[in-house]
C-alpha positions as CSV (number, residue, x, y, z in Angstrom):
1,M,79.1,116.3,62.0
2,D,75.5,115.6,62.8
3,R,76.6,114.7,66.4
4,W,78.4,118.1,66.6
5,L,75.2,120.0,65.4
6,K,73.2,118.2,68.0
7,T,75.3,119.2,71.0
8,G,75.9,122.8,69.6
9,S,79.6,122.4,69.3
10,V,79.5,123.9,65.8
11,Q,77.8,126.8,67.0
12,R,80.3,127.3,69.9
13,K,83.1,126.7,67.6
14,L,81.9,129.4,65.1
15,N,81.3,131.8,68.1
16,E,85.1,131.2,69.2
17,K,86.2,131.6,65.5
18,S,84.3,135.1,65.3
19,D,85.4,136.2,68.8
20,A,89.1,135.4,67.7
21,T,88.9,137.2,64.5
22,V,86.6,140.1,65.1
23,K,85.5,141.6,68.3
24,V,81.8,141.2,68.3
25,H,80.0,144.1,69.8
26,R,76.2,143.6,70.5
27,P,75.0,147.2,70.7
28,D,72.0,148.3,72.7
29,A,68.8,149.2,70.8
30,D,69.5,153.0,70.9
31,E,73.4,152.7,70.2
32,E,74.7,153.1,66.6
33,L,77.6,151.3,65.4
34,D,80.6,153.1,63.9
35,G,81.9,152.9,60.3
36,G,84.8,150.7,61.4
37,T,82.8,148.3,63.2
38,V,80.5,147.9,60.3
39,A,83.3,147.5,57.7
40,A,85.0,144.8,59.9
41,F,81.7,143.0,60.3
42,K,81.1,143.2,56.6
43,E,84.8,141.9,55.8
44,H,84.4,139.0,58.2
45,L,81.1,137.8,56.6
46,Q,82.5,138.4,53.2
47,G,85.4,136.1,54.2
48,F,83.0,133.6,55.8
49,H,80.9,133.5,52.5
50,F,84.0,132.9,50.5
51,Q,85.2,130.0,52.6
52,L,81.7,128.4,52.3
53,G,81.7,128.8,48.7
54,R,84.9,127.0,48.3
55,Y,83.5,123.9,50.5
56,F,80.0,124.2,48.9
57,P,80.3,125.6,45.5
58,E,77.2,126.3,43.5
59,L,76.0,123.8,40.9
60,D,77.3,124.7,37.5
61,A,74.8,125.9,35.1
62,G,75.8,122.9,32.7
63,F,74.1,120.9,35.4
64,E,70.7,122.7,35.1
65,W,69.2,119.3,33.8
66,I,69.7,117.8,37.2
67,R,67.5,120.5,38.9
68,N,64.9,120.7,36.1
69,P,64.8,117.5,33.8
70,F,61.6,118.9,32.3
71,G,62.9,121.7,30.3
72,D,61.7,122.7,27.0
73,K,63.2,121.7,23.5
74,T,65.9,124.3,23.6
75,H,66.9,123.4,26.9
76,I,67.3,119.7,26.0
77,E,69.1,120.8,22.9
78,H,71.5,123.0,25.0
79,V,72.3,120.2,27.4
80,S,72.8,117.4,24.7
81,S,76.0,118.9,23.7
82,K,77.4,118.2,27.2
83,L,76.0,114.7,27.7
84,P,76.7,111.5,25.9
85,P,74.0,110.4,23.5
86,R,72.5,107.5,25.7
87,Q,72.2,110.0,28.5
88,V,70.4,112.6,26.2
89,D,67.9,109.9,25.0
90,S,67.1,109.0,28.7
91,L,66.7,112.8,29.5
92,V,64.3,113.1,26.5
93,D,62.5,110.0,27.7
94,I,62.1,111.6,31.4
95,A,61.0,115.0,29.9
96,S,58.3,113.5,27.9
97,D,56.9,111.4,30.8
98,G,54.0,112.9,32.6
99,T,54.0,110.5,35.4
100,L,57.6,111.3,36.1
101,R,56.7,115.0,36.1
102,T,54.2,114.4,38.9
103,T,56.8,112.3,40.8
104,F,59.3,115.2,40.3
105,R,56.8,117.6,42.0
106,E,56.1,115.2,44.9
107,K,59.7,114.1,45.7
108,S,62.9,115.5,46.7
109,L,65.5,116.1,44.0
110,T,67.7,113.2,45.2
111,D,64.6,111.0,45.8
112,F,63.6,111.7,42.4
113,W,66.8,110.6,40.8
114,V,66.9,107.5,43.0
115,H,63.3,106.8,41.6
116,V,64.5,107.2,37.9
117,Q,67.6,105.1,38.5
118,P,66.4,101.7,37.6
119,E,64.8,102.9,34.2
120,H,67.7,105.4,33.5
121,P,70.8,104.3,35.3
122,E,73.5,106.1,33.6
123,L,71.6,109.5,33.6
124,A,70.7,109.0,37.3
125,D,74.2,108.1,38.3
126,A,75.5,111.3,36.7
127,A,72.9,113.3,38.5
128,L,73.4,111.6,41.9
129,K,77.1,112.0,41.6
130,Q,76.8,115.7,41.5
131,L,74.0,116.0,44.2
132,M,75.7,113.9,46.8
133,P,79.6,114.4,46.8
134,F,79.7,113.6,50.5
135,P,77.2,111.0,51.1
136,T,78.6,110.2,54.8
137,T,81.0,111.4,57.3
138,Y,80.8,107.8,59.0
139,N,84.6,106.9,57.8
140,C,85.9,110.2,58.7
141,E,84.4,110.1,62.2
142,A,85.6,106.6,62.8
143,G,89.1,107.5,61.7
144,F,89.2,110.5,64.3
145,S,88.0,108.1,67.0
146,A,90.5,105.6,66.3
147,L,93.3,108.3,66.2
148,V,91.9,109.6,69.5
149,G,92.1,106.1,71.1
150,L,95.7,105.5,69.8
151,K,97.2,108.9,70.5
152,T,97.2,109.5,74.3
153,K,99.5,111.7,76.5
154,Q,101.5,108.5,77.2
155,R,101.7,107.7,73.5
156,N,101.9,110.9,71.6
157,R,105.2,110.3,69.9
158,I,104.2,107.0,68.3
159,N,103.7,106.5,64.5
160,V,100.2,105.5,64.1
161,D,100.1,104.7,60.5
162,C,100.1,100.9,60.9
163,D,98.0,100.9,64.1
164,M,95.4,103.1,62.2
165,R,95.3,100.6,59.3
166,L,94.8,97.7,61.6
167,K,92.2,99.6,63.7
168,L,90.2,100.8,60.7
169,S,90.3,97.4,58.8
170,S,87.2,95.5,58.3
171,L,89.2,92.2,58.4
172,D,89.4,90.2,61.4
173,P,92.7,88.5,62.1
174,D,92.9,84.8,62.7
175,I,94.8,85.0,66.0
176,V,94.9,81.1,66.5
177,S,96.3,80.5,63.2
178,L,98.9,83.4,63.4
179,M,99.9,82.1,66.9
180,S,100.3,78.4,65.7
181,Q,102.8,79.6,63.0
182,H,105.0,81.5,65.5
183,K,107.8,79.3,66.3
184,Q,109.4,79.8,69.8
185,H,113.1,80.3,69.4
186,H,114.2,80.0,73.0
187,S,113.2,77.1,75.3
188,S,113.0,79.6,78.2
189,H,110.3,81.6,76.9
């Protein structure tokens, strides 16, 4: 994904998508758009907003303690019904620690929870699972690269399941041992 963003491929793909679904018309400064064009554009943007919402949903209000662990007493009481007792105790400890409050202002949200993790591992792990649901796309990109290497015009009908498993495995086969176990059945070969 990062590579796509750097090369501008994502922008080109979005432009192709919008060109295919809605004819984009760029008016001159003095030209006005008719109601149908405006309605089509609004509909397209609402659909785009809906699709983004499906992939990147808003953080549930029950997880407000992640965004602000330094809430008041009523905030912590409200959160306590949704967390296990040990995590509530950790949240109370964090909320009453002035040094952590300063650290919270200085660091990003994810970095703050990583900083807190050694002292409050259960609560920090729960927060980090919500903040980082997709930590990396490396495995996905490696899978696509392996598939592109396996599926060529000459080999487009093969079943690549076993080949993909072998290509993506972190295990190195011991070829010498495997070949020494192989018995030659015909003397001519």
